[in-house]
MARROLO-256967 format. One line per field, with one value per residue: residue number from 1; x, y, z of N, C-alpha, C in turn. Coordinates in Angstrom, 3 decimals. Last residue first. Layout:
num = [NUM, ...]
n.u = [X, ...]
n.v = [Y, ...]
n.w = [Z, ...]
ca.u = [X, ...]
ca.v = [Y, ...]
ca.w = [Z, ...]
c.u = [X, ...]
c.v = [Y, ...]
c.w = [Z, ...]
***
This chain:
num = [234, 233, 232, 231, 230, 229, 228, 227, 226, 225, 224, 223, 222, 221, 220, 219, 218, 217, 216, 215, 214, 213, 212, 211, 210, 209, 208, 207, 206, 205, 204, 203, 202, 201, 200, 199, 198, 197, 196, 195, 194, 193, 192, 191, 190, 189, 188, 187, 186, 185, 184, 183, 182, 181, 180, 179, 178, 177, 176, 175, 174, 173, 172, 171, 170, 169, 168, 167, 166, 165, 164, 163, 162, 161, 160, 159, 158, 157, 156, 155, 154, 153, 152, 151, 150, 149, 148, 147, 146, 145, 144, 143, 142, 141, 140, 139, 138, 137, 136, 135, 134, 133, 132, 131, 130, 129, 128, 127, 126, 125, 124, 123, 122, 121, 120, 119, 118, 117, 116, 115, 114, 113, 112, 111, 110, 109, 108, 107, 106, 105, 104, 103, 102, 101, 100, 99, 98, 97, 96, 95, 94, 93, 92, 91, 90, 89, 88, 87, 86, 85, 84, 83, 82, 81, 80, 79, 78, 77, 76, 75, 74, 73, 72, 71, 70, 69, 68, 67, 66, 65, 64, 63, 62, 61, 60, 59, 58, 57, 56, 55, 54, 53, 52, 51, 50, 49, 48, 47, 46, 45, 44, 43, 42, 41, 40, 39, 38, 37, 36, 35, 34, 33, 32, 31, 30, 29, 28, 27, 26, 25, 24, 23, 22, 21, 20, 19, 18, 17, 16, 15, 14, 13, 12, 11, 10, 9, 8, 7, 6, 5, 4, 3, 2, 1]
n.u = [214.382, 213.790, 211.760, 209.752, 208.399, 208.170, 208.650, 208.145, 207.365, 207.180, 206.815, 203.457, 201.284, 201.024, 202.820, 201.805, 199.407, 199.293, 201.503, 199.944, 198.331, 199.372, 201.468, 198.987, 198.121, 200.379, 200.333, 198.102, 198.260, 200.900, 200.110, 198.021, 199.580, 201.418, 199.423, 198.951, 201.273, 203.833, 205.225, 207.240, 209.174, 210.421, 210.402, 210.577, 211.924, 210.612, 208.484, 209.733, 210.904, 208.875, 207.196, 209.448, 209.752, 206.946, 206.777, 210.414, 212.513, 213.032, 213.859, 214.824, 214.602, 215.223, 215.277, 212.863, 211.822, 210.754, 209.030, 206.940, 206.239, 205.296, 203.152, 201.559, 201.314, 201.568, 201.301, 200.426, 201.887, 199.868, 198.613, 194.828, 192.171, 190.447, 190.838, 193.319, 195.331, 193.502, 192.827, 195.828, 196.912, 194.770, 196.039, 198.653, 198.826, 195.422, 192.450, 191.373, 190.221, 192.219, 194.335, 195.077, 193.701, 195.647, 197.741, 196.875, 193.643, 191.061, 189.542, 185.908, 183.470, 182.816, 184.123, 182.578, 181.920, 184.283, 183.771, 181.343, 182.635, 184.420, 182.878, 181.647, 183.705, 184.766, 182.561, 182.463, 185.031, 183.893, 182.791, 183.485, 185.469, 184.924, 183.497, 180.568, 179.516, 178.410, 175.525, 175.619, 176.423, 174.127, 172.501, 173.153, 172.534, 169.975, 170.913, 171.688, 174.118, 174.217, 172.787, 174.760, 176.806, 175.811, 174.509, 172.336, 170.193, 170.735, 172.308, 174.903, 175.235, 176.147, 178.172, 179.800, 180.697, 181.873, 184.132, 185.379, 185.990, 188.160, 190.048, 190.562, 191.505, 192.971, 190.838, 188.918, 187.222, 188.663, 188.357, 185.368, 185.233, 186.354, 185.032, 182.573, 183.273, 183.281, 180.689, 179.460, 180.736, 181.881, 183.822, 187.106, 187.523, 188.830, 190.396, 190.057, 191.654, 189.338, 187.587, 185.739, 183.288, 185.073, 187.056, 188.056, 191.475, 193.549, 192.713, 192.474, 189.977, 187.722, 184.787, 182.286, 179.541, 179.677, 178.976, 181.339, 183.970, 187.864, 190.128, 191.900, 192.762, 194.910, 196.742, 198.924, 200.459, 203.052, 203.289, 203.433, 205.404, 207.657, 207.312, 207.891, 210.659, 211.394, 210.942, 212.983, 215.862, 218.667]
n.v = [83.715, 86.156, 87.500, 85.925, 87.228, 90.745, 93.321, 95.260, 95.059, 98.405, 100.853, 100.955, 97.869, 95.676, 93.984, 92.418, 91.156, 91.084, 89.067, 86.520, 86.372, 86.603, 83.855, 82.243, 82.352, 81.290, 79.094, 77.338, 77.269, 76.212, 73.829, 73.023, 72.614, 70.710, 68.467, 68.441, 67.872, 65.937, 66.549, 68.780, 70.546, 71.026, 74.263, 76.672, 78.525, 78.608, 80.307, 82.938, 83.643, 83.703, 85.680, 87.958, 87.776, 89.329, 91.641, 93.197, 95.196, 97.475, 96.616, 93.215, 90.539, 89.515, 91.214, 91.110, 92.911, 92.199, 90.009, 91.689, 93.255, 91.196, 90.138, 92.470, 92.566, 89.189, 86.636, 83.232, 80.429, 78.251, 75.534, 75.855, 75.584, 77.917, 79.597, 79.775, 79.829, 81.435, 83.820, 85.115, 85.190, 87.231, 89.194, 89.542, 90.546, 91.624, 92.035, 94.513, 92.291, 89.436, 88.560, 86.780, 84.880, 83.961, 83.230, 81.220, 79.594, 77.848, 75.129, 74.718, 75.525, 77.346, 79.906, 81.799, 82.684, 84.267, 86.146, 87.543, 88.243, 90.276, 92.157, 92.481, 93.154, 95.777, 97.110, 97.713, 98.501, 101.597, 101.593, 101.669, 102.029, 100.165, 98.671, 98.756, 98.546, 96.402, 97.426, 99.763, 98.280, 96.852, 98.623, 99.819, 97.880, 95.476, 92.029, 89.813, 89.408, 88.752, 86.167, 84.845, 84.771, 84.898, 86.704, 87.918, 88.378, 90.122, 88.624, 88.419, 91.478, 91.474, 89.610, 90.865, 93.022, 92.119, 91.084, 93.318, 94.525, 92.893, 93.094, 96.319, 97.576, 96.927, 93.674, 92.655, 92.090, 89.677, 88.036, 87.800, 86.354, 84.115, 82.857, 82.930, 80.619, 78.984, 78.590, 77.858, 75.453, 73.876, 74.030, 74.892, 72.479, 70.647, 70.436, 71.300, 72.521, 74.849, 76.909, 79.882, 81.444, 84.114, 85.748, 88.692, 89.421, 86.979, 83.370, 81.119, 80.225, 80.055, 78.001, 77.123, 77.379, 79.598, 81.752, 82.904, 81.627, 82.111, 79.875, 78.715, 77.764, 77.547, 75.378, 77.394, 79.752, 78.635, 76.213, 77.941, 79.719, 77.840, 76.989, 78.972, 79.508, 77.463, 77.712, 79.776, 79.869, 82.198]
n.w = [-19.377, -18.729, -19.960, -19.907, -17.605, -17.484, -16.507, -19.317, -21.950, -22.286, -20.132, -22.201, -22.070, -23.071, -21.838, -19.875, -20.429, -23.276, -23.697, -23.204, -25.340, -27.434, -27.172, -26.821, -29.504, -31.310, -30.254, -30.809, -33.830, -33.775, -32.697, -34.298, -37.176, -35.959, -35.911, -38.833, -39.806, -37.196, -35.409, -34.242, -34.310, -36.612, -37.146, -35.470, -37.027, -39.467, -38.500, -37.211, -39.706, -41.056, -39.817, -40.149, -42.693, -43.411, -41.748, -41.570, -38.956, -38.119, -35.544, -35.286, -32.972, -30.589, -28.083, -26.721, -27.776, -30.106, -29.557, -28.462, -30.737, -32.638, -30.929, -31.073, -33.774, -35.037, -37.616, -37.750, -39.870, -41.500, -41.863, -41.589, -40.402, -41.341, -39.219, -38.324, -40.247, -42.172, -41.150, -40.474, -43.031, -43.730, -41.857, -42.501, -45.304, -45.661, -47.721, -49.251, -51.504, -52.530, -52.772, -50.457, -51.446, -53.361, -51.736, -50.079, -50.749, -49.575, -49.540, -50.732, -50.125, -52.436, -53.412, -53.810, -51.043, -50.643, -52.541, -51.287, -48.987, -49.170, -50.028, -47.453, -46.113, -47.078, -46.849, -43.573, -43.758, -44.411, -42.279, -39.880, -38.397, -35.580, -34.429, -33.559, -36.480, -37.176, -36.906, -38.776, -41.283, -41.508, -41.797, -44.137, -46.068, -45.022, -45.392, -47.043, -46.549, -44.102, -44.251, -46.454, -44.284, -41.162, -38.434, -38.470, -36.465, -35.118, -33.203, -34.804, -35.127, -32.419, -31.658, -34.051, -32.065, -29.785, -31.090, -31.611, -29.094, -28.678, -30.183, -31.288, -34.492, -36.712, -37.648, -36.921, -39.089, -40.182, -38.407, -38.055, -40.752, -40.240, -38.120, -39.429, -41.479, -39.707, -38.921, -41.093, -41.824, -38.500, -36.963, -36.708, -33.940, -33.043, -30.651, -27.628, -25.974, -24.920, -26.833, -25.450, -24.454, -22.019, -21.062, -21.630, -19.722, -20.178, -18.965, -17.438, -17.819, -20.251, -21.722, -23.814, -25.306, -28.584, -29.776, -31.106, -30.346, -30.426, -31.909, -28.732, -26.584, -24.738, -22.456, -19.690, -18.916, -18.036, -19.990, -22.091, -21.907, -22.402, -24.826, -26.287, -25.741, -27.096, -29.458, -30.005, -28.084, -27.506]
ca.u = [215.133, 214.999, 213.337, 210.311, 209.453, 207.940, 208.067, 208.582, 207.736, 206.903, 207.619, 204.960, 201.356, 200.114, 203.426, 203.305, 199.493, 198.418, 201.175, 201.215, 197.802, 198.382, 201.675, 200.108, 197.243, 199.762, 201.516, 198.096, 197.302, 200.867, 201.394, 198.111, 198.556, 201.975, 200.433, 197.835, 200.785, 202.559, 205.145, 205.606, 208.817, 210.891, 210.388, 209.676, 212.339, 211.724, 208.093, 208.819, 211.596, 209.763, 206.574, 208.815, 210.578, 207.517, 206.162, 209.139, 211.912, 212.950, 212.503, 215.042, 214.187, 215.262, 216.302, 213.791, 211.667, 211.878, 210.498, 207.808, 206.438, 206.451, 204.157, 202.079, 201.656, 200.366, 202.390, 200.172, 201.595, 200.370, 199.711, 196.581, 193.541, 190.943, 189.578, 192.280, 195.102, 194.024, 191.869, 194.482, 197.446, 195.330, 194.458, 198.233, 199.279, 196.539, 192.967, 191.532, 190.151, 190.953, 194.331, 195.588, 193.345, 194.214, 197.719, 197.048, 195.444, 191.641, 190.621, 187.247, 183.268, 182.508, 185.406, 183.225, 181.193, 183.912, 185.058, 181.669, 181.425, 184.905, 183.578, 180.664, 183.049, 185.406, 182.380, 181.255, 184.603, 185.279, 181.830, 182.394, 185.876, 185.582, 185.175, 182.289, 179.905, 180.081, 175.841, 175.624, 177.204, 175.465, 171.856, 173.037, 173.791, 170.546, 170.204, 170.387, 173.806, 174.717, 172.067, 173.195, 176.959, 176.275, 176.361, 172.842, 169.851, 170.008, 171.114, 173.680, 175.123, 175.134, 177.208, 179.698, 179.685, 180.484, 183.154, 185.193, 185.125, 186.720, 188.989, 190.366, 190.616, 192.694, 192.107, 189.658, 186.534, 188.355, 189.778, 186.333, 185.055, 186.903, 186.436, 182.600, 182.802, 184.494, 181.603, 178.938, 181.148, 180.801, 183.284, 185.996, 186.772, 188.050, 190.651, 189.374, 192.208, 190.586, 187.743, 186.918, 183.804, 184.171, 187.290, 187.379, 190.467, 193.419, 193.289, 193.905, 190.035, 189.283, 185.538, 183.233, 179.650, 179.901, 177.758, 180.245, 183.182, 186.602, 189.370, 191.503, 191.292, 194.313, 195.951, 198.445, 199.081, 202.733, 203.344, 202.223, 204.526, 207.502, 206.964, 206.545, 209.528, 211.649, 210.279, 211.631, 215.088, 217.245]
ca.v = [82.729, 85.645, 88.048, 85.623, 86.352, 89.626, 92.015, 95.375, 93.996, 97.279, 100.409, 101.294, 99.609, 96.644, 94.479, 92.338, 91.671, 91.838, 90.842, 87.450, 86.339, 87.427, 85.145, 82.388, 82.693, 82.932, 79.645, 77.639, 78.118, 77.616, 74.579, 72.948, 74.031, 71.657, 68.835, 68.762, 68.696, 65.804, 65.492, 68.719, 70.257, 70.012, 73.460, 75.410, 78.038, 78.050, 78.836, 81.581, 83.096, 82.855, 84.656, 87.360, 88.157, 88.228, 90.855, 93.033, 93.739, 97.723, 97.374, 94.453, 90.943, 88.679, 91.180, 89.411, 93.098, 92.989, 89.222, 90.835, 93.482, 92.013, 89.053, 91.658, 93.907, 90.726, 87.270, 84.551, 81.785, 79.486, 75.841, 75.275, 75.016, 76.678, 79.395, 79.663, 79.175, 80.406, 82.964, 84.271, 84.163, 86.031, 88.510, 88.932, 89.253, 91.748, 91.197, 94.826, 93.180, 89.896, 89.554, 88.476, 85.657, 84.066, 84.123, 82.532, 79.517, 78.974, 75.894, 74.399, 74.480, 76.446, 78.535, 81.381, 81.828, 82.990, 85.337, 86.930, 87.306, 88.988, 91.857, 92.067, 92.185, 94.449, 97.332, 96.926, 97.427, 100.616, 102.037, 100.476, 102.239, 101.005, 97.844, 98.907, 99.692, 96.811, 96.196, 99.637, 99.267, 96.328, 97.939, 100.873, 98.280, 96.930, 93.274, 90.206, 89.983, 89.615, 86.811, 84.981, 85.372, 84.303, 85.553, 88.032, 86.833, 90.494, 89.264, 87.343, 90.384, 92.630, 89.186, 89.654, 93.255, 93.075, 90.341, 92.519, 95.212, 93.053, 91.874, 95.369, 97.436, 97.927, 95.175, 92.892, 92.957, 90.910, 88.043, 88.556, 87.535, 84.725, 83.209, 84.039, 81.810, 78.980, 78.810, 79.285, 76.733, 73.925, 72.577, 75.801, 73.854, 70.132, 70.818, 70.534, 71.142, 74.582, 75.801, 79.289, 81.126, 82.883, 84.540, 88.035, 90.065, 88.040, 84.308, 81.300, 81.219, 79.965, 78.868, 77.318, 77.882, 78.103, 80.539, 83.495, 81.228, 82.376, 80.802, 79.874, 77.183, 78.764, 75.332, 76.058, 79.835, 79.337, 76.270, 76.997, 80.439, 78.417, 76.214, 78.566, 80.692, 77.792, 76.809, 80.445, 79.534, 81.755]
ca.w = [-20.168, -17.432, -20.236, -20.907, -17.311, -18.177, -15.624, -17.843, -21.674, -22.952, -21.057, -22.053, -21.787, -23.407, -23.357, -20.038, -19.416, -22.964, -24.648, -22.562, -23.496, -27.306, -27.271, -25.745, -28.391, -31.077, -29.648, -29.167, -32.696, -34.462, -32.284, -33.087, -36.852, -36.508, -34.605, -37.678, -40.013, -38.669, -36.109, -34.830, -33.073, -36.084, -37.794, -35.045, -35.771, -39.126, -38.974, -36.465, -38.503, -41.293, -39.842, -38.773, -42.103, -43.870, -41.678, -42.595, -39.573, -39.316, -35.727, -35.215, -34.100, -31.533, -29.098, -26.859, -26.451, -30.251, -30.507, -27.586, -29.392, -32.571, -31.772, -29.819, -33.434, -34.787, -36.890, -37.782, -38.463, -41.250, -40.453, -42.165, -40.138, -42.159, -40.364, -37.581, -39.738, -42.705, -41.852, -39.607, -41.972, -44.450, -41.768, -41.318, -44.717, -46.046, -46.831, -47.877, -51.017, -51.899, -53.919, -50.435, -50.322, -53.774, -52.848, -49.091, -50.886, -50.085, -48.751, -50.942, -49.369, -52.267, -52.988, -54.826, -51.533, -49.849, -52.864, -52.657, -48.919, -49.201, -51.278, -48.718, -45.740, -47.332, -48.327, -44.648, -43.081, -44.841, -43.986, -40.049, -39.609, -36.177, -34.673, -32.265, -35.633, -36.889, -36.286, -37.633, -40.466, -41.379, -40.866, -43.082, -45.614, -45.455, -44.478, -47.109, -48.254, -44.103, -43.730, -46.486, -45.585, -41.853, -38.795, -39.998, -37.656, -35.984, -32.618, -34.404, -36.564, -32.887, -31.084, -33.974, -33.340, -29.579, -30.335, -32.719, -29.973, -27.622, -30.074, -29.956, -33.463, -36.450, -38.439, -35.779, -38.157, -40.860, -38.725, -36.883, -40.305, -41.085, -37.795, -38.643, -41.839, -40.682, -38.203, -40.509, -42.604, -39.933, -37.118, -36.785, -34.447, -34.060, -32.118, -28.500, -26.283, -24.469, -27.008, -26.076, -25.821, -22.571, -20.780, -21.534, -20.131, -19.334, -20.451, -17.757, -16.829, -20.300, -20.947, -23.228, -23.794, -27.644, -29.459, -29.775, -31.038, -29.895, -31.989, -29.477, -27.096, -25.067, -23.764, -20.485, -18.997, -17.122, -19.066, -22.021, -22.160, -21.137, -23.867, -26.656, -25.501, -25.603, -28.678, -30.178, -28.614, -26.981]
c.u = [216.217, 215.060, 214.523, 211.802, 210.010, 209.022, 207.988, 207.909, 208.167, 207.733, 206.991, 205.339, 202.695, 200.657, 202.210, 203.683, 201.216, 198.515, 200.351, 201.021, 198.429, 198.048, 200.797, 200.578, 198.007, 199.222, 201.293, 199.388, 197.654, 199.962, 201.398, 198.887, 198.529, 200.911, 201.319, 198.859, 199.526, 201.858, 204.564, 206.211, 207.247, 210.532, 211.371, 209.590, 211.599, 212.136, 209.635, 208.730, 210.640, 210.386, 207.846, 208.498, 210.669, 208.563, 206.181, 208.348, 210.420, 212.227, 211.918, 213.668, 214.975, 214.871, 216.435, 214.912, 213.214, 212.493, 211.411, 209.325, 207.568, 207.415, 205.292, 203.458, 202.377, 201.554, 201.270, 201.029, 201.474, 200.459, 200.349, 197.545, 194.762, 192.037, 189.235, 191.050, 194.139, 194.421, 192.580, 193.784, 196.449, 195.544, 194.414, 196.861, 198.968, 197.203, 194.708, 192.616, 190.232, 190.880, 192.659, 195.398, 193.684, 193.986, 196.852, 197.299, 195.565, 193.110, 191.176, 188.104, 184.994, 182.885, 184.422, 183.831, 181.816, 182.904, 184.746, 182.902, 181.559, 183.839, 183.862, 181.450, 182.168, 184.636, 183.652, 181.169, 183.616, 184.698, 183.112, 182.060, 184.786, 185.656, 185.701, 183.359, 181.099, 180.366, 177.315, 175.906, 177.067, 176.386, 173.234, 172.961, 174.244, 171.502, 170.683, 170.049, 172.541, 174.243, 172.744, 172.448, 175.516, 176.189, 175.902, 174.589, 171.136, 169.475, 170.111, 172.798, 174.541, 174.648, 176.068, 178.794, 179.348, 179.924, 181.824, 183.768, 184.597, 185.638, 187.618, 189.608, 191.243, 191.934, 191.795, 190.730, 187.847, 188.544, 189.848, 187.547, 185.426, 186.748, 186.713, 184.057, 182.807, 184.134, 183.329, 180.113, 180.545, 181.132, 182.136, 185.108, 187.884, 187.642, 190.007, 189.945, 190.905, 190.627, 188.677, 186.826, 184.635, 184.605, 186.109, 187.806, 189.109, 192.479, 192.847, 193.876, 191.740, 189.968, 187.128, 183.849, 181.093, 180.126, 178.178, 179.305, 182.038, 185.286, 188.398, 190.799, 190.722, 192.975, 195.200, 197.286, 198.026, 200.901, 202.675, 202.684, 203.198, 205.976, 207.012, 206.169, 207.984, 210.722, 210.345, 210.619, 213.521, 216.212]
c.v = [82.760, 84.314, 87.028, 86.372, 85.543, 88.811, 90.786, 94.359, 93.931, 96.248, 98.729, 101.288, 99.737, 97.881, 95.201, 93.450, 92.390, 91.942, 91.538, 88.524, 86.994, 87.598, 86.423, 83.853, 82.943, 83.066, 81.099, 78.743, 78.785, 77.916, 75.873, 73.652, 73.883, 72.915, 70.684, 69.246, 69.275, 67.318, 65.251, 67.585, 69.867, 69.529, 72.204, 74.760, 77.099, 77.083, 77.966, 80.238, 82.115, 82.189, 83.623, 85.781, 87.535, 87.446, 89.533, 91.693, 93.768, 95.956, 97.505, 95.489, 92.271, 89.032, 90.064, 90.403, 92.186, 93.404, 90.771, 90.220, 92.628, 92.437, 90.328, 90.942, 93.272, 91.664, 88.624, 85.215, 82.765, 80.314, 77.316, 75.782, 74.698, 75.490, 77.853, 79.411, 78.936, 79.238, 81.710, 83.522, 83.804, 85.195, 87.113, 88.553, 88.667, 90.373, 91.178, 93.238, 93.536, 91.343, 90.199, 89.124, 87.110, 84.857, 84.561, 83.689, 80.769, 79.198, 76.887, 75.362, 74.552, 75.216, 77.595, 79.976, 81.168, 81.932, 84.139, 85.780, 86.533, 87.744, 90.377, 91.445, 91.797, 93.429, 96.111, 96.292, 96.552, 99.177, 101.396, 101.023, 101.191, 101.334, 98.995, 98.712, 99.796, 97.592, 96.060, 98.546, 99.328, 96.673, 97.318, 99.986, 99.361, 97.401, 94.503, 91.259, 90.674, 90.537, 88.254, 85.861, 85.735, 85.118, 84.712, 87.369, 86.986, 89.095, 89.321, 87.616, 89.069, 91.620, 90.074, 89.510, 92.130, 92.872, 90.676, 91.485, 94.298, 93.993, 91.926, 93.898, 96.013, 98.662, 96.426, 94.015, 93.143, 92.422, 89.105, 88.713, 88.082, 86.417, 84.439, 84.157, 83.272, 80.392, 79.173, 79.492, 77.765, 75.096, 72.761, 74.224, 74.004, 71.051, 70.791, 71.373, 70.678, 72.832, 74.899, 77.866, 80.657, 82.436, 83.425, 86.461, 88.826, 88.173, 85.843, 82.785, 81.622, 80.669, 78.728, 78.220, 77.771, 78.659, 79.221, 82.840, 81.868, 82.150, 80.736, 79.156, 78.605, 78.614, 76.799, 76.400, 78.573, 79.734, 76.706, 76.477, 79.502, 79.174, 76.898, 77.251, 79.761, 78.708, 77.002, 79.260, 79.458, 81.314]
c.w = [-20.892, -18.647, -19.356, -20.913, -18.580, -18.319, -15.971, -16.923, -19.742, -22.582, -21.263, -20.613, -21.448, -23.083, -23.986, -21.273, -18.844, -21.636, -23.547, -22.852, -23.093, -25.694, -26.985, -25.787, -27.269, -30.031, -29.972, -28.946, -31.417, -33.601, -32.729, -32.789, -35.486, -36.491, -34.712, -36.078, -39.265, -38.467, -37.357, -35.013, -32.985, -34.638, -36.653, -35.787, -35.135, -38.094, -38.887, -36.700, -37.549, -40.257, -40.230, -38.781, -40.332, -43.816, -42.008, -41.520, -40.352, -39.835, -37.087, -35.361, -34.174, -32.986, -30.641, -27.235, -26.176, -28.674, -30.092, -28.415, -28.464, -31.723, -31.703, -30.155, -31.859, -34.357, -36.664, -37.230, -38.692, -40.043, -41.482, -41.452, -41.029, -41.919, -40.858, -38.436, -38.605, -41.922, -41.898, -39.746, -40.995, -43.446, -42.775, -41.141, -43.559, -45.186, -46.721, -47.079, -49.375, -50.924, -53.163, -51.685, -50.245, -52.765, -53.219, -50.449, -50.750, -50.153, -49.515, -49.465, -49.497, -51.606, -52.931, -54.346, -52.882, -50.267, -51.963, -52.838, -50.578, -49.311, -50.656, -49.992, -47.032, -46.784, -48.120, -46.282, -43.875, -44.948, -44.595, -41.828, -40.147, -37.606, -35.344, -33.143, -34.442, -36.135, -36.638, -36.373, -39.107, -40.667, -40.535, -42.163, -44.689, -45.144, -45.289, -46.086, -47.951, -45.538, -44.000, -46.113, -46.283, -43.171, -39.948, -39.918, -39.040, -37.357, -34.062, -33.943, -35.752, -34.366, -31.868, -33.288, -33.839, -31.337, -30.028, -31.883, -31.122, -28.850, -29.339, -30.358, -32.095, -35.408, -37.480, -36.341, -37.204, -40.349, -39.485, -37.728, -39.381, -41.189, -39.198, -38.056, -40.462, -41.512, -38.596, -39.537, -42.221, -40.750, -38.264, -37.361, -35.335, -34.249, -33.115, -29.778, -27.110, -25.116, -26.302, -25.907, -26.251, -24.062, -21.558, -21.677, -20.334, -20.242, -19.281, -18.261, -16.724, -19.222, -20.660, -22.472, -22.935, -26.092, -28.640, -29.357, -30.366, -30.663, -31.364, -30.893, -28.209, -25.615, -23.634, -21.758, -19.465, -17.412, -18.000, -20.734, -21.971, -20.781, -22.444, -25.290, -25.842, -25.038, -27.388, -29.454, -28.871, -28.107]
***
């Protein structure tokens, strides 16, 4: 089974996804399972400014070990507090920050991670970080780094998450002991030649990741994983 065949099948089934959702954007994606608001289908100009870039980075950190629904709630809390920005977060009391992000869990640790990242983000002065630099920031591992690069900075780094691994395991394309970098290499190598330039590559990576998540929420959220998935018939 070709990886690109998975992508085309998912795209035909669900259509463009419009990730990353931004809480102050009024778009909608009715093909999604779960929350459908704040998506920008087929508009790849996002993020449009430094505040939206920061929001995506913040969401990528907050989503560690929790659901994206909880992330959205935390971002709304920060927004209501007028603190959906580096300056806003730095100026708010630490306990208020923890209260705002409490829906995400691990709020004591994540508050520390966010403040550490803000120093890194401000030092960039609008420049695009490289992956190695991101991985040196407190609590930013490979998945978070790829999320930030792909969705905040539109860099061609394929993001792997637990849903992606479940699907690849179910389709017998990987084994249980596979490492993150091996899955990432599999996806990126398999998709080589499926795009004309870097912009198309980024769009492909963004849509593919979002499609895998959408499909997994329907068929890979509850055990036995993959039951009823049309991908098994490819």
